[in-house]
DSSP file (Angstrom, degrees, kcal/mol; ACC not computed):
  #  RESIDUE AA STRUCTURE BP1 BP2  ACC     N-H-->O    O-->H-N    N-H-->O    O-->H-N    TCO  KAPPA ALPHA  PHI   PSI    X-CA   Y-CA   Z-CA
    1    1 A M              0   0    0      0, 0.0    56,-0.5     0, 0.0    55,-0.5   0.000 360.0 360.0 360.0 145.7   29.3    0.5  279.5
    2    2 A K  E     -a   57   0A   0     54,-0.1     2,-0.5    53,-0.1    56,-0.2  -0.896 360.0-140.3-118.1 148.1   30.4    0.9  275.8
    3    3 A V  E     -a   58   0A   0     54,-3.0    56,-3.1    -2,-0.4     2,-0.5  -0.913   7.8-159.3-109.0 133.4   30.7   -1.8  273.2
    4    4 A V  E     -a   59   0A   0     -2,-0.5    56,-0.2    54,-0.2   118,-0.1  -0.962   7.4-170.8-111.2 122.3   33.5   -1.9  270.7
    5    5 A I  E     -a   60   0A   0     54,-3.2    56,-2.4    -2,-0.5     2,-0.5  -0.907  11.2-151.7-114.9 103.5   32.7   -4.0  267.6
    6    6 A P  E     +a   61   0A   0      0, 0.0    56,-0.1     0, 0.0    54,-0.1  -0.639  32.6 152.2 -76.3 121.4   35.8   -4.5  265.4
    7    7 A A  E     +a   62   0A   0     54,-3.3    56,-0.6    -2,-0.5    17,-0.1  -0.097  36.6 103.6-139.6  34.7   34.6   -4.9  261.8
    8    8 A A        +     0   0    0     54,-0.3    54,-0.1   106,-0.0    56,-0.1   0.561  48.7 117.0 -98.5  -9.6   37.5   -3.7  259.7
    9    9 A G        -     0   0    0      1,-0.1    14,-0.2    54,-0.1    54,-0.2  -0.040  69.4-123.9 -62.5 164.0   39.0   -7.0  258.6
   10   10 A L        -     0   0    0     12,-0.1    -1,-0.1    13,-0.1    -3,-0.0   0.634  32.2-131.4 -85.0 -15.8   39.2   -8.0  255.0
   11   11 A G    >   +     0   0    0     11,-0.1     3,-1.4     1,-0.1     7,-0.3   0.802  51.1 152.3  71.9  28.7   37.3  -11.3  255.4
   12   12 A T  G >   +     0   0    0      1,-0.3     3,-1.2     2,-0.2     6,-0.1   0.786  64.6  61.2 -66.0 -27.9   39.9  -13.3  253.5
   13   13 A R  G 3  S+     0   0    0      1,-0.2    -1,-0.3     3,-0.0    -2,-0.0   0.655 105.5  49.5 -71.4 -12.7   39.1  -16.5  255.3
   14   14 A M  G X> S+     0   0    0     -3,-1.4     3,-1.1     2,-0.1     4,-0.6   0.253  91.4 165.4-111.7  12.8   35.6  -16.4  254.0
   15   15 A L  T <4  +     0   0    0     -3,-1.2    -4,-0.0     1,-0.3    -3,-0.0  -0.410  55.0  28.7 -65.2 147.2   36.3  -15.8  250.3
   16   16 A P  T >4 S+     0   0    0      0, 0.0     3,-1.8     0, 0.0     4,-0.4  -0.994 120.1  57.0 -88.1  -1.9   34.7  -16.0  247.8
   17   17 A A  T <4 S+     0   0    0     -3,-1.1     3,-0.3     1,-0.3    -2,-0.2   0.793 112.0  45.3 -59.2 -27.6   31.6  -15.2  249.9
   18   18 A T  T 3< S+     0   0    0     -4,-0.6    -1,-0.3    -7,-0.3    -3,-0.2   0.235  80.6 102.3-102.2  13.8   33.2  -11.9  251.1
   19   19 A K  S <  S+     0   0    0     -3,-1.8    -1,-0.2     1,-0.2    -2,-0.1   0.894 100.7  15.3 -63.3 -39.9   34.5  -10.8  247.7
   20   20 A E  S    S+     0   0    0     -4,-0.4    -1,-0.2    -3,-0.3    -2,-0.1   0.409 127.5  45.3-118.2   0.6   31.7   -8.2  247.2
   21   21 A Q  S    S-     0   0    0     -4,-0.2    -1,-0.1    47,-0.0    45,-0.1  -0.999  87.5 -99.1-144.0 146.9   30.1   -7.8  250.6
   22   22 A P    >   -     0   0    0      0, 0.0     3,-2.0     0, 0.0     4,-0.2  -0.315  30.2-124.1 -62.1 144.0   31.5   -7.4  254.1
   23   23 A K  G >  S+     0   0    0      1,-0.3     3,-1.6   -14,-0.2    19,-0.3   0.820 110.3  65.5 -58.3 -30.4   31.6  -10.6  256.2
   24   24 A E  G 3  S+     0   0    0      1,-0.3    19,-2.6   -17,-0.1    20,-0.3   0.689  97.7  55.2 -66.1 -18.3   29.5   -8.9  258.8
   25   25 A M  G <  S+     0   0    0     -3,-2.0    -1,-0.3    16,-0.2    -2,-0.2   0.404  76.5 121.4 -96.8   1.7   26.6   -8.7  256.3
   26   26 A L    <   -     0   0    0     -3,-1.6    16,-2.0    -4,-0.2     2,-0.2  -0.436  67.6-113.7 -64.4 138.1   26.5  -12.4  255.6
   27   27 A P  E     -C   41   0B   0      0, 0.0     2,-0.4     0, 0.0    -1,-0.1  -0.456  31.8-175.1 -81.8 147.0   23.1  -13.8  256.5
   28   28 A I  E     -C   40   0B   0     12,-2.5    12,-2.5    -2,-0.2     2,-0.1  -0.987  34.0-103.2-133.0 143.4   22.3  -16.2  259.3
   29   29 A F  E     +C   39   0B   0     -2,-0.4     2,-0.3    10,-0.2    10,-0.2  -0.447  52.3 156.4 -67.8 139.2   18.9  -17.8  260.0
   30   30 A S  E     -C   38   0B   0      8,-3.0     8,-2.4    -2,-0.1     2,-0.4  -0.823  39.7 -97.8-147.1-177.7   17.1  -16.2  263.0
   31   31 A R  E     -C   37   0B   0     -2,-0.3     6,-0.2     6,-0.2     2,-0.1  -0.892  29.4-134.4-113.0 143.9   13.6  -15.8  264.4
   32   32 A T    >   -     0   0    0      4,-2.7     3,-1.9    -2,-0.4    59,-0.1  -0.262  38.4 -92.9 -83.1 178.0   11.4  -12.8  263.9
   33   33 A A  T 3  S+     0   0    0      1,-0.3    -1,-0.1    57,-0.2    57,-0.0   0.779 132.1  51.0 -62.0 -26.1    9.4  -11.1  266.7
   34   34 A K  T 3  S-     0   0    0     56,-0.1    -1,-0.3     2,-0.1    56,-0.0   0.199 123.4-108.2 -96.2  14.5    6.5  -13.4  265.6
   35   35 A N  S <  S+     0   0    0     -3,-1.9     2,-0.2     1,-0.2    -2,-0.1   0.676  72.3 142.0  67.8  22.2    8.8  -16.5  265.8
   36   36 A N        -     0   0    0      1,-0.1    -4,-2.7    54,-0.0     2,-0.3  -0.624  57.8-104.3 -87.8 154.1    9.0  -16.9  262.0
   37   37 A L  E     +C   31   0B   0     -2,-0.2     2,-0.3    -6,-0.2    -6,-0.2  -0.581  53.0 154.1 -78.1 137.6   12.2  -18.0  260.4
   38   38 A C  E     -C   30   0B   0     -8,-2.4    -8,-3.0    -2,-0.3     2,-0.5  -0.944  41.7-105.4-152.5 171.8   14.2  -15.2  258.6
   39   39 A L  E     +C   29   0B   0     -2,-0.3   -10,-0.2   -10,-0.2    -8,-0.0  -0.902  34.9 176.3-106.6 135.0   17.7  -14.2  257.5
   40   40 A K  E     -C   28   0B   0    -12,-2.5   -12,-2.5    -2,-0.5     2,-0.1  -0.982  35.3-103.1-133.1 147.5   19.5  -11.5  259.3
   41   41 A P  E >>  -C   27   0B   0      0, 0.0     4,-1.8     0, 0.0     3,-0.8  -0.408  32.0-118.7 -65.0 146.1   23.1  -10.1  258.8
   42   42 A V  H 3> S+     0   0    0    -16,-2.0     4,-2.3   -19,-0.3     5,-0.2   0.883 113.9  56.5 -49.2 -45.1   25.6  -11.3  261.4
   43   43 A I  H 3> S+     0   0    0    -19,-2.6     4,-2.3     1,-0.2    -1,-0.3   0.839 104.9  51.7 -63.6 -33.3   26.2   -7.7  262.5
   44   44 A Q  H <> S+     0   0    0     -3,-0.8     4,-3.0   -20,-0.3    -1,-0.2   0.917 108.7  50.5 -68.9 -42.6   22.5   -7.2  263.3
   45   45 A L  H  X S+     0   0    0     -4,-1.8     4,-2.2     2,-0.2    -2,-0.2   0.900 111.2  48.6 -61.2 -40.8   22.4  -10.4  265.4
   46   46 A I  H  X S+     0   0    0     -4,-2.3     4,-2.3     2,-0.2     5,-0.2   0.944 112.9  48.0 -63.0 -48.1   25.4   -9.2  267.4
   47   47 A F  H  X S+     0   0    0     -4,-2.3     4,-2.6     1,-0.2    -2,-0.2   0.922 112.6  48.3 -57.8 -47.2   23.9   -5.8  267.9
   48   48 A E  H  X S+     0   0    0     -4,-3.0     4,-2.1     1,-0.2    -1,-0.2   0.878 110.0  51.8 -65.0 -38.2   20.5   -7.2  269.0
   49   49 A Q  H  X S+     0   0    0     -4,-2.2     4,-0.6    -5,-0.2    -1,-0.2   0.928 113.8  43.4 -63.4 -44.6   22.2   -9.6  271.5
   50   50 A L  H ><>S+     0   0    0     -4,-2.3     5,-1.6     1,-0.2     3,-0.9   0.890 111.7  54.1 -68.2 -38.6   24.1   -6.8  273.1
   51   51 A Y  H ><5S+     0   0    0     -4,-2.6     3,-1.9     1,-0.2    -1,-0.2   0.877 100.8  60.8 -61.0 -38.1   21.1   -4.5  273.0
   52   52 A A  H 3<5S+     0   0    0     -4,-2.1    -1,-0.2     1,-0.3    -2,-0.2   0.729  99.3  56.9 -62.5 -22.2   19.1   -7.2  274.9
   53   53 A F  T <<5S-     0   0    0     -3,-0.9    -1,-0.3    -4,-0.6    -2,-0.2   0.089 125.8-103.2 -95.5  21.1   21.7   -6.9  277.7
   54   54 A N  T < 5S+     0   0    0     -3,-1.9     2,-0.5     1,-0.2    -3,-0.2   0.716  72.0 147.8  65.7  25.8   20.9   -3.1  278.0
   55   55 A L      < +     0   0    0     -5,-1.6    -1,-0.2     1,-0.1    -2,-0.1  -0.799  13.0 165.3 -88.6 131.2   24.0   -2.0  276.2
   56   56 A R        +     0   0    0     -2,-0.5    50,-3.4   -55,-0.5     2,-0.6   0.440  49.0  78.9-128.7  -4.5   23.2    1.2  274.3
   57   57 A Q  E     +ab   2 106A   0    -56,-0.5   -54,-3.0    48,-0.2     2,-0.4  -0.938  57.7 179.7-114.5 116.5   26.6    2.8  273.3
   58   58 A F  E     -ab   3 107A   0     48,-3.2    50,-2.6    -2,-0.6     2,-0.5  -0.945  16.9-167.8-123.1 133.1   28.3    1.1  270.3
   59   59 A C  E     -ab   4 108A   0    -56,-3.1   -54,-3.2    -2,-0.4     2,-0.6  -0.964  11.2-162.3-118.5 112.6   31.6    1.9  268.6
   60   60 A F  E     -ab   5 109A   0     48,-3.0    50,-2.9    -2,-0.5     2,-0.7  -0.845   5.6-154.9 -95.7 123.0   32.0    0.2  265.3
   61   61 A I  E     +ab   6 110A   0    -56,-2.4   -54,-3.3    -2,-0.6     2,-0.3  -0.879  28.2 171.8 -94.9 114.8   35.6    0.0  264.0
   62   62 A I  E     -ab   7 111A   0     48,-3.0    50,-3.8    -2,-0.7   -54,-0.3  -0.815  18.5-156.2-124.6 164.0   35.3   -0.3  260.2
   63   63 A G    >   -     0   0    0    -56,-0.6     3,-1.4    -2,-0.3   -54,-0.1  -0.612  46.6 -46.7-124.2-173.9   37.7   -0.2  257.3
   64   64 A R  T 3  S+     0   0    0     48,-0.4    -1,-0.2     1,-0.2    48,-0.0  -0.278 123.5  25.7 -57.0 138.0   37.5    0.5  253.6
   65   65 A G  T 3  S+     0   0    0     -3,-0.1     3,-0.3   -43,-0.0    -1,-0.2   0.585  91.0 104.6  83.8  11.3   34.6   -1.1  251.8
   66   66 A K    X>  +     0   0    0     -3,-1.4     3,-1.7     1,-0.2     4,-0.9   0.160  34.6 115.0-109.0  17.4   32.4   -1.4  254.9
   67   67 A R  H 3>  +     0   0    0      1,-0.3     4,-2.6     2,-0.2     5,-0.2   0.808  66.2  70.8 -56.9 -30.6   30.1    1.5  254.0
   68   68 A A  H 3> S+     0   0    0     -3,-0.3     4,-2.4     1,-0.2    -1,-0.3   0.823  93.0  56.8 -57.2 -31.5   27.3   -1.1  253.8
   69   69 A L  H <> S+     0   0    0     -3,-1.7     4,-1.7     2,-0.2    -1,-0.2   0.942 108.4  44.6 -66.2 -47.2   27.4   -1.5  257.6
   70   70 A E  H  < S+     0   0    0     -4,-0.9    -2,-0.2     1,-0.2    -1,-0.2   0.920 114.1  50.3 -62.3 -44.1   26.8    2.2  258.2
   71   71 A D  H >< S+     0   0    0     -4,-2.6     3,-1.6     1,-0.2    -1,-0.2   0.906 107.8  53.4 -60.4 -42.1   24.0    2.2  255.6
   72   72 A Y  H 3< S+     0   0    0     -4,-2.4    -1,-0.2     1,-0.3    -2,-0.2   0.862 108.4  49.8 -63.6 -35.6   22.4   -0.8  257.2
   73   73 A F  T 3< S+     0   0    0     -4,-1.7    -1,-0.3    -5,-0.1    -2,-0.2   0.119  88.5  97.9 -92.9  21.6   22.3    0.9  260.6
   74   74 A T  S <  S-     0   0    0     -3,-1.6    25,-0.1    -5,-0.1    -4,-0.0  -0.948  82.8-119.4-106.5 113.7   20.7    4.1  259.2
   75   75 A P        -     0   0    0      0, 0.0     2,-0.3     0, 0.0    -2,-0.1  -0.192  26.6-165.9 -54.9 141.4   16.9    4.0  259.8
   76   76 A D     >  +     0   0    0      1,-0.1     4,-1.5    19,-0.1     3,-0.4  -0.783  14.7 176.3-134.7  87.7   14.9    4.1  256.6
   77   77 A N  H  > S+     0   0    0     -2,-0.3     4,-2.5     1,-0.2     5,-0.2   0.835  82.1  60.3 -61.1 -34.3   11.2    4.9  257.1
   78   78 A N  H  > S+     0   0    0      1,-0.2     4,-2.5     2,-0.2    -1,-0.2   0.903 102.4  51.5 -62.0 -41.3   10.6    4.9  253.4
   79   79 A N  H  > S+     0   0    0     -3,-0.4     4,-2.2     2,-0.2    -1,-0.2   0.921 110.8  48.3 -60.7 -45.3   11.7    1.3  253.1
   80   80 A I  H  X S+     0   0    0     -4,-1.5     4,-2.2     1,-0.2    -2,-0.2   0.914 111.0  50.5 -63.1 -43.4    9.3    0.3  255.8
   81   81 A T  H  X S+     0   0    0     -4,-2.5     4,-2.3     1,-0.2    -2,-0.2   0.915 110.0  49.9 -60.8 -44.1    6.5    2.1  254.2
   82   82 A Q  H  X S+     0   0    0     -4,-2.5     4,-1.3     1,-0.2    -1,-0.2   0.898 109.7  51.3 -63.0 -40.1    7.1    0.5  250.9
   83   83 A L  H  <>S+     0   0    0     -4,-2.2     5,-2.8     1,-0.2     3,-0.3   0.916 109.9  49.5 -63.4 -42.6    7.2   -3.0  252.5
   84   84 A K  H ><5S+     0   0    0     -4,-2.2     3,-1.7     1,-0.2    -2,-0.2   0.905 107.7  54.2 -62.9 -41.3    3.9   -2.3  254.2
   85   85 A L  H 3<5S+     0   0    0     -4,-2.3    -1,-0.2     1,-0.3    -2,-0.2   0.798 107.9  50.8 -62.7 -27.3    2.3   -1.1  250.9
   86   86 A R  T 3<5S-     0   0    0     -4,-1.3    -1,-0.3    -3,-0.3    -2,-0.2   0.319 121.4-107.8 -92.9   7.6    3.4   -4.4  249.3
   87   87 A G  T < 5S+     0   0    0     -3,-1.7     2,-1.0     1,-0.1     3,-0.3   0.660  79.8 131.4  77.9  16.0    1.8   -6.5  252.1
   88   88 A K     >< +     0   0    0     -5,-2.8     4,-2.0     1,-0.2     5,-0.2  -0.456  19.3 149.7 -97.5  60.5    5.2   -7.5  253.7
   89   89 A D  H  >  +     0   0    0     -2,-1.0     4,-2.4     1,-0.2    -1,-0.2   0.836  62.6  56.8 -65.7 -36.4    4.1   -6.5  257.2
   90   90 A D  H  > S+     0   0    0     -3,-0.3     4,-1.9     2,-0.2    -1,-0.2   0.940 111.9  40.3 -63.7 -47.6    6.2   -9.1  259.0
   91   91 A I  H  > S+     0   0    0      2,-0.2     4,-2.3     1,-0.2    -1,-0.2   0.857 113.1  56.1 -70.9 -33.2    9.5   -8.0  257.5
   92   92 A A  H  X S+     0   0    0     -4,-2.0     4,-2.3     1,-0.2    -1,-0.2   0.907 107.1  50.3 -61.3 -41.4    8.5   -4.3  257.9
   93   93 A L  H  X S+     0   0    0     -4,-2.4     4,-2.6     2,-0.2    -2,-0.2   0.915 108.3  52.6 -63.1 -42.7    7.9   -5.0  261.6
   94   94 A E  H  X S+     0   0    0     -4,-1.9     4,-2.1     1,-0.2    -2,-0.2   0.924 112.3  44.5 -59.4 -45.4   11.4   -6.5  261.9
   95   95 A L  H  X S+     0   0    0     -4,-2.3     4,-2.6     1,-0.2    -1,-0.2   0.865 111.9  52.7 -68.1 -35.8   13.0   -3.5  260.3
   96   96 A Q  H  X S+     0   0    0     -4,-2.3     4,-2.1     2,-0.2    -2,-0.2   0.907 109.1  49.7 -65.6 -41.3   10.9   -1.1  262.4
   97   97 A L  H  X S+     0   0    0     -4,-2.6     4,-1.8     2,-0.2    -2,-0.2   0.898 111.4  49.3 -63.0 -41.1   12.0   -2.9  265.6
   98   98 A L  H  X S+     0   0    0     -4,-2.1     4,-2.5    -5,-0.2    -2,-0.2   0.939 109.8  51.3 -62.3 -46.5   15.7   -2.7  264.5
   99   99 A D  H  X S+     0   0    0     -4,-2.6     4,-2.8     1,-0.2    -2,-0.2   0.884 107.2  53.5 -59.6 -39.0   15.2    1.0  263.7
  100  100 A E  H  X S+     0   0    0     -4,-2.1     4,-1.4     2,-0.2    -1,-0.2   0.905 109.8  47.9 -62.9 -41.3   13.8    1.6  267.2
  101  101 A K  H  < S+     0   0    0     -4,-1.8    -2,-0.2     2,-0.2    -1,-0.2   0.912 112.3  49.1 -65.0 -42.2   16.8   -0.1  268.8
  102  102 A I  H >< S+     0   0    0     -4,-2.5     3,-1.5     1,-0.2    -2,-0.2   0.927 110.5  50.1 -61.8 -45.9   19.2    2.0  266.7
  103  103 A L  H 3< S+     0   0    0     -4,-2.8    -1,-0.2     1,-0.3    -2,-0.2   0.747 109.3  51.5 -68.4 -23.5   17.4    5.2  267.5
  104  104 A S  T 3< S+     0   0    0     -4,-1.4    -1,-0.3    -5,-0.2     2,-0.3   0.300 107.9  67.2 -94.7  11.1   17.5    4.5  271.2
  105  105 A S  S <  S-     0   0    0     -3,-1.5     2,-0.6    -4,-0.1   -48,-0.2  -0.780  80.0-122.9-121.3 167.0   21.2    3.8  271.0
  106  106 A K  E     -b   57   0A   0    -50,-3.4   -48,-3.2    -2,-0.3     2,-0.5  -0.965  29.4-169.7-112.2 119.7   24.3    5.8  270.4
  107  107 A L  E     -b   58   0A   0     -2,-0.6     2,-0.4   -50,-0.2   -48,-0.2  -0.931   4.4-172.6-113.2 130.5   26.3    4.5  267.4
  108  108 A V  E     -b   59   0A   0    -50,-2.6   -48,-3.0    -2,-0.5     2,-0.5  -0.972   8.9-154.5-121.3 135.9   29.9    5.8  266.6
  109  109 A W  E     -b   60   0A   0     -2,-0.4     2,-0.5   -50,-0.2   -48,-0.2  -0.951   9.1-172.7-114.5 122.7   31.7    4.8  263.5
  110  110 A I  E     -b   61   0A   0    -50,-2.9   -48,-3.0    -2,-0.5     2,-0.6  -0.966  16.3-141.9-116.8 125.4   35.6    4.8  263.4
  111  111 A N  E     -b   62   0A   0     -2,-0.5   -48,-0.2   -50,-0.2     3,-0.1  -0.757   5.1-155.1 -89.2 122.9   37.4    4.3  260.2
  112  112 A Q        -     0   0    0    -50,-3.8   -48,-0.4    -2,-0.6     3,-0.1  -0.867   5.9-160.6 -95.0 107.0   40.6    2.2  260.5
  113  113 A P  S    S+     0   0    0      0, 0.0     2,-0.4     0, 0.0    -1,-0.1   0.778  76.6  28.2 -64.5 -26.9   42.6    3.4  257.5
  114  114 A E  S    S-     0   0    0     -3,-0.1     2,-0.7   -51,-0.0  -106,-0.0  -0.982  81.0-128.9-139.0 125.3   44.9    0.3  257.5
  115  115 A Q        +     0   0    0     -2,-0.4     3,-0.1     1,-0.2  -105,-0.0  -0.611  38.0 159.0 -76.7 114.1   44.0   -3.1  258.9
  116  116 A K        -     0   0    0     -2,-0.7     4,-0.3     1,-0.5    -1,-0.2   0.097  58.4 -82.3-121.4  18.7   46.7   -4.1  261.3
  117  117 A G     >  -     0   0    0      1,-0.2     4,-1.9     2,-0.1    -1,-0.5  -0.318  54.2 -60.8 106.5 170.8   44.8   -6.7  263.3
  118  118 A F  H  > S+     0   0    0      1,-0.2     4,-2.4     2,-0.2     5,-0.2   0.906 126.9  53.4 -60.5 -47.4   42.4   -7.0  266.2
  119  119 A G  H  > S+     0   0    0      1,-0.2     4,-2.3     2,-0.2    -1,-0.2   0.896 109.5  48.4 -59.2 -42.2   44.6   -5.4  268.8
  120  120 A D  H  4 S+     0   0    0     -4,-0.3    -1,-0.2     2,-0.2    -2,-0.2   0.904 110.2  52.6 -64.3 -41.5   45.3   -2.3  266.6
  121  121 A A  H  < S+     0   0    0     -4,-1.9    -2,-0.2     1,-0.2    -1,-0.2   0.924 112.3  43.8 -61.6 -45.0   41.6   -1.9  265.9
  122  122 A V  H  <        0   0    0     -4,-2.4    -1,-0.2     1,-0.3    -2,-0.2   0.882 360.0 360.0 -69.2 -37.9   40.6   -2.0  269.6
  123  123 A L     <        0   0    0     -4,-2.3    -1,-0.3    -5,-0.2    -2,-0.2   0.510 360.0 360.0 -60.5 360.0   43.5    0.3  270.6
């Protein structure tokens, strides 16, 4: 099974919060692996929920200005190392767990050049 995640919209209903960042990157409170409270982007929570149901093939439909999503789902060992050196082991563990999920999945990014609605994105 493959997952299609449409994320190309402009986020106009959430302005001004989405003026400079994609709505999918807005933070929501969640729990860490050690049950501590933390903030995670909406898109990460969606990914993790689907991953928990053994889904491993993801197709993200993105539009202009959504590069942050691709960057976020690109593993960054240097960032984890820097966090550990600064004693931020809990957050380093969270990012390491996310990276492991990403690396054991197949992610495809499709750019939708013009936002024409949900149906067009899925098509």
